[in-house]
C-alpha positions, 0 to 999 in steps of 0.5 A: 499500499502507498501512503500520502501524508498531509501535514496541515492545520485546521480551522472552523470556517464561518462562510459569508457570501453577499446574497447567499445563506451563511454557513457556520462552523464548517470543517476547514483548514489546509488539513481538511481540504488537502486530505479530502482532495487527496482521497478524491484523487485516489479514487480516480487513480485506483480505477487506473492502477489496482494498487491501493493508496492510504491518505493520512493526516497529521495535525492537532485535532481535539477530541471534542471536534467529533464532526470534523473527525467524522467527516475525515474518517468517513472519507477514509482518512487515517487519523491515527497520527493526529494528536489532541490539543487546544481549540481549533482557530475560527475564521470568518471568510467574507466574500463580496463583489468588492473582494474577499477577506479572511478574519482569524478570531480567537478560538478560546472560549473565554474570548469574544467570538468577534475578537480579531487576532493575529495569532496563527496558533502552533502545530506540532512537527508532522508525525510520520509514523514508523516509515516514511510516506510515499508522498508528504504534503507540508502546508504552511511549514515554518521550519525544515522538515525533520525525521524520515525522508519521504520519497516526495515532499511538497511544500505549500509555503507559509505566507507569513514566514515567506513575507518575513524571510523571502528567499532565505526561508525558501533556502531553509526548506529546499534541501528536503523539498522536492516540489514547491506549490506557491500561490500567486499572492505568495509569488508576488511577496518574491517579485511583482510579477508572479510568473517571473517569480515562479521561474526564479524559484525553480532557477534558485532551488533546482526544484520543481514548481507548480504555481497556482495562478488562480483563473490563469491555471497552474504554471508547471515547471519541472526541475529537469526543465520545460514549462506547461500551463494547465487550466480548466477550460470552464469552471463553475465557481460557487465558492473559492475557499480551500481551492489551493489546499485542495490542489495541493492535496490531489497533487500529492496523491498523484505524485505518490504513484510510480511514474506519474509526471508532474504535468499529469499530476497537475492535470488531476489536481485541476480536475479535483479543484473544479469539483471543490469550486462547484460547492460551498466549503467542503461540499464538492469534495465529499458529494460522493461522485468520482472524477470522470474522464470527461472531466479530465478532458475538460483540462487544457495543457499547453507548453509554454516558453520562458518569458 
């Protein structure tokens, strides 16, 4: 059995979009979205290869959050590496035609629900078990990887650490990173042009880069050269929460498979993200329907030249 390990935090999301009913206390955070997306990707991969793949999550998951445990376990996510801990942070995710804002509020029961806080909380180092996973996704790591070296390590950078440390932060992570998964916002912390920043990230680190550029799709830069743009031809967007985390989780699941190319893995991840975007919160990821070959054919892949 192959294993995919997601190391990512959790949150309680209050999803508020102008003109639509609000949704409160939704399971959220990178750990939830990436794990569920990885499971959805595995269901497609299982049709192509008979070998089974287990998705596991390593995070702080309080025992009292039974609904989040039920959602993840019900989807088949292994929670044996999760540890008990303090209350999960709460996020107000506010969407309107004028833009989007995420407000982190205090999670402690003694704090007022609407007291905004800059405290991102703390998470223990990833628990990898006795053997290294085939693929490890590190969501917003603040330090270099410790412990076993997985076959493939993917890093979705920590936005605060990147803003504070820039290239030095990435240099610390690079020796034990195989694939960087920066967002447009993260890339603009390195260069005003996010595309140029993605190319420079590959040049400086020698690692593969899959840059998430929102409606422009993903710029795929394998470490051994070449460049491709992968994007869905049409997407029905209900709500965008968790899109980047879903992309990362599905990509990790795909790269855990032998012989999977970075471009093909990104194609699959793009199809999973389309599912996530089609419903509010995690609803698109847990609807129960597998990704179809027709959905994959709706993803456009084009080779690109260096700007």
